[in-house]
C-alpha positions as CSV (number, residue, x, y, z in Angstrom):
1,M,30.6,132.8,104.0
2,R,29.4,136.0,102.3
3,R,32.7,136.2,100.4
4,V,32.3,132.6,99.2
5,L,28.8,133.2,98.0
6,A,29.9,136.3,96.2
7,C,32.7,134.4,94.4
8,L,30.3,131.6,93.4
9,A,27.9,134.2,92.0
10,L,30.8,135.8,90.0
11,L,31.9,132.4,88.6
12,L,28.3,131.6,87.5
13,L,28.0,135.1,85.9
14,L,31.3,134.6,84.0
15,A,30.3,131.1,82.8
16,G,27.0,132.5,81.5
17,C,28.8,135.2,79.6
18,T,31.3,132.8,78.0
19,S,29.0,129.9,77.1
20,E,27.9,129.5,73.5
21,P,24.2,130.1,72.7
22,P,22.2,127.0,71.9
23,A,22.4,125.9,68.2
24,P,19.3,126.5,66.1
25,P,17.3,123.4,65.3
26,D,18.5,121.5,62.2
27,D,15.7,121.3,59.8
28,G,17.8,119.7,57.1
29,P,18.5,121.0,53.6
30,S,15.7,122.9,51.9
31,E,14.5,121.2,48.8
32,Q,12.8,122.9,45.9
33,P,9.9,120.8,44.4
34,R,10.8,119.5,41.0
35,W,9.0,120.8,37.9
36,Q,5.7,119.0,37.1
37,P,4.6,119.9,33.5
38,K,0.9,119.8,32.9
39,P,-1.0,118.7,29.8
40,G,-1.3,121.2,27.0
41,L,2.0,123.0,27.3
42,T,3.5,124.0,24.0
43,W,7.1,123.2,23.4
44,Q,10.2,123.3,21.1
45,W,12.4,120.3,20.5
46,Q,15.7,121.3,18.9
47,L,18.7,118.9,18.8
48,S,20.6,120.1,15.8
49,G,21.7,123.4,14.3
50,R,22.3,126.8,16.0
51,L,19.9,127.0,19.0
52,D,17.1,129.5,18.4
53,P,15.9,130.7,21.8
54,T,13.2,133.0,20.5
55,V,10.4,130.5,19.8
56,D,7.5,131.7,22.0
57,V,6.8,128.5,24.0
58,P,7.1,127.7,27.7
59,V,9.2,124.5,27.2
60,Y,12.4,123.7,25.4
61,D,14.0,120.3,24.9
62,I,17.7,120.6,23.9
63,D,20.8,118.4,23.9
64,G,22.4,118.1,27.3
65,F,26.0,117.6,26.0
66,D,25.9,120.1,23.1
67,Q,24.3,123.1,24.9
68,P,26.2,125.0,27.6
69,A,24.9,126.2,30.9
70,S,24.8,129.7,29.4
71,A,22.2,128.6,26.9
72,V,20.0,127.1,29.7
73,A,20.3,130.3,31.7
74,D,19.3,132.4,28.7
75,L,16.2,130.2,28.1
76,H,15.4,130.6,31.8
77,R,15.7,134.4,31.5
78,R,13.1,134.2,28.7
79,G,10.7,132.3,31.0
80,R,11.3,128.8,29.6
81,K,11.6,125.5,31.3
82,V,14.4,123.4,29.8
83,I,14.6,119.7,29.3
84,C,18.0,117.9,29.0
85,Y,18.1,115.4,26.1
86,L,20.3,112.3,26.9
87,S,20.6,108.9,25.3
88,T,20.4,106.5,28.3
89,G,19.7,103.3,26.4
90,A,22.2,103.5,23.6
91,W,25.9,104.3,23.3
92,E,26.9,107.2,21.0
93,E,30.5,107.2,19.7
94,F,30.6,111.0,19.4
95,R,29.9,111.8,23.1
96,P,32.9,112.9,25.3
97,D,32.4,110.0,27.7
98,A,32.1,107.3,25.0
99,A,35.4,105.7,25.9
100,K,34.1,105.0,29.5
101,F,31.6,102.4,28.2
102,P,33.2,98.9,28.1
103,K,32.8,96.9,24.9
104,S,30.9,94.2,26.9
105,V,27.8,96.5,27.2
106,L,27.7,97.6,23.5
107,G,25.2,95.7,21.3
108,R,23.9,96.1,17.8
109,G,23.4,99.4,16.0
110,N,20.1,101.1,16.7
111,G,19.7,102.5,13.2
112,W,21.5,105.8,13.8
113,K,25.1,106.3,12.7
114,G,27.6,105.8,15.5
115,E,25.0,104.5,18.0
116,R,24.6,101.0,19.5
117,W,22.2,99.6,22.0
118,L,23.3,99.1,25.6
119,D,23.0,96.0,27.8
120,I,20.7,97.6,30.3
121,R,21.0,94.6,32.5
122,R,24.5,95.8,33.5
123,T,23.4,98.4,35.9
124,D,26.7,97.9,37.8
125,V,28.4,99.6,34.8
126,L,25.7,101.9,33.6
127,E,24.4,103.4,36.8
128,P,27.5,105.4,37.6
129,L,27.9,106.5,34.0
130,M,24.2,107.7,33.8
131,A,24.5,109.3,37.2
132,R,27.4,111.4,35.9
133,R,25.4,112.4,32.8
134,I,22.4,113.5,34.9
135,D,24.7,115.3,37.2
136,M,25.8,117.3,34.1
137,C,22.2,118.2,33.4
138,R,21.7,119.4,37.0
139,E,25.0,121.4,37.0
140,K,24.0,123.2,33.8
141,G,20.7,124.2,35.4
142,F,18.2,122.0,33.4
143,D,14.8,121.5,34.9
144,A,14.2,118.0,33.6
145,V,15.7,115.0,31.7
146,E,14.5,113.3,28.5
147,P,16.2,109.9,28.5
148,D,16.2,108.4,25.0
149,N,16.2,104.8,23.7
150,M,14.3,103.5,26.7
151,D,12.6,100.6,24.9
152,G,15.5,98.4,23.9
153,Y,13.7,95.2,25.0
154,R,11.4,95.6,22.0
155,N,14.4,95.8,19.5
156,R,17.2,93.7,18.2
157,T,19.8,94.9,20.6
158,G,22.1,91.9,20.6
159,F,21.1,91.1,24.2
160,P,18.3,88.9,25.5
161,L,16.5,91.8,27.2
162,T,13.2,91.3,28.8
163,A,10.3,93.6,29.8
164,A,11.3,93.2,33.4
165,D,14.9,94.3,32.5
166,Q,13.5,97.4,30.9
167,L,11.2,98.3,33.8
168,R,14.1,97.9,36.2
169,Y,16.4,100.1,34.1
170,N,13.8,102.8,33.4
171,R,12.9,103.1,37.0
172,L,16.6,103.4,37.8
173,I,16.9,106.3,35.4
174,A,13.9,108.0,36.9
175,R,15.3,107.6,40.4
176,L,18.6,109.1,39.4
177,A,16.9,112.1,38.0
178,H,14.6,112.6,41.0
179,E,17.4,112.3,43.5
180,R,19.0,115.3,41.7
181,G,15.8,117.3,41.9
182,L,15.0,116.9,38.1
183,A,11.8,115.9,36.5
184,V,12.1,113.0,34.0
185,G,10.1,112.0,31.0
186,L,9.3,108.5,29.7
187,K,10.4,108.3,26.0
188,N,8.2,106.1,23.9
189,D,8.0,102.6,25.6
190,L,4.2,102.8,25.2
191,D,3.5,99.2,26.3
192,Q,5.0,99.8,29.8
193,I,3.2,103.1,30.5
194,P,0.7,101.5,32.9
195,Q,3.6,100.3,35.1
196,L,5.7,103.4,34.7
197,V,3.3,106.4,34.7
198,R,3.8,106.8,38.5
199,D,7.6,106.8,38.1
200,F,7.8,109.6,35.5
201,D,6.7,113.2,35.4
202,F,5.8,113.5,31.7
203,A,6.1,111.6,28.5
204,V,7.9,112.3,25.2
205,N,6.6,110.4,22.1
206,E,7.4,110.2,18.4
207,Q,4.8,109.2,15.8
208,C,2.1,107.7,18.0
209,A,-0.5,109.1,15.4
210,E,1.3,107.5,12.5
211,Y,1.1,104.1,14.2
212,S,-2.4,104.6,15.8
213,E,-1.0,104.4,19.3
214,C,-1.7,107.8,20.9
215,G,-4.5,106.4,23.1
216,K,-1.8,104.5,25.0
217,L,-0.5,107.8,26.3
218,V,-3.8,108.7,28.0
219,P,-2.7,107.5,31.5
220,F,-0.2,110.4,31.6
221,I,-2.9,112.9,30.7
222,K,-5.3,111.4,33.3
223,A,-2.5,111.7,35.9
224,G,-2.2,115.4,35.1
225,K,1.2,114.9,33.3
226,A,2.2,116.5,30.0
227,V,2.7,114.4,26.8
228,F,5.2,116.1,24.5
229,H,4.5,114.6,21.0
230,V,5.9,114.9,17.5
231,E,5.1,113.6,14.1
232,Y,7.4,113.5,11.1
233,E,5.4,112.0,8.2
234,L,1.8,113.1,8.7
235,P,0.4,116.5,7.9
236,V,-1.0,118.4,10.8
237,G,-4.5,118.0,9.6
238,R,-4.2,114.2,10.1
239,F,-3.0,114.2,13.7
240,C,-3.8,117.5,15.3
241,P,-7.6,117.0,15.8
242,E,-7.0,113.8,17.9
243,A,-4.0,115.4,19.6
244,R,-6.2,118.3,20.8
245,K,-8.9,115.9,21.9
246,L,-6.4,113.9,24.0
247,K,-4.7,117.1,25.3
248,L,-1.3,116.1,23.8
249,S,1.4,118.8,23.3
250,S,1.8,118.0,19.6
251,M,3.7,119.4,16.6
252,L,5.2,118.4,13.3
253,K,9.0,118.3,13.0
254,K,11.6,117.2,10.5
255,Y,13.8,114.2,11.4
256,E,16.9,116.3,12.0
257,L,15.0,118.1,14.8
258,G,16.3,121.6,13.9
259,V,14.5,124.9,14.5
260,W,11.6,124.3,12.1
261,R,8.3,123.3,13.7
262,K,4.6,123.4,12.9
263,P,2.5,123.1,16.1
264,C,-1.1,122.0,16.5
265,S,-2.5,125.5,17.2
């Protein structure tokens, strides 16, 4: 009996030595909070020409296709946050994925050479295409996305787009960016700001002062979200006083959006 007990003890000891330790608790993947730009940040918006990374501002907005990951990394080393410019509401014939858009989703020209409005109702076609574009932004290391041409429903697109179509599509783009950990800005589309301010992390606007519309951007400021704003036609003395009062991040640019800028200091 004593021998049996000894053997059992030996077997239990060997089992304890060979069993695997308990697995650590699975807390799931760690997620970094996405960038939340606050009102008043100065910025540079450069979509053409050789990129100048030396402008002393905390935020850069550059072309997602044209600029490589190395340019984004260089701006990060300089302490900048970097926004990825994409056209999500219009087709551009000069982009490398242009052939992937079927003709059925291409509408009228949007006023820029080689560009046509998209049928944003066709999310079955556009969602995977836009997801791949936003994947590109993430893979290059961008902090945020600026999706352009987000107000097709107010233009002659060739499609009977409604305000509801636009809200649905804009929220889709915001969701795609957020799922990838990127902040996302609402480009123009002023009339839908009350419905969309909660879905977007900041706003980007062109010429609200020229058209006396800057007050429509106040919901973003009240929500603690930056409004990155440019004018092209007005001198800074005409729009900067109101911009400072509203806490917009405003500057004067030329239409080609090169290096030159004149900020509201």
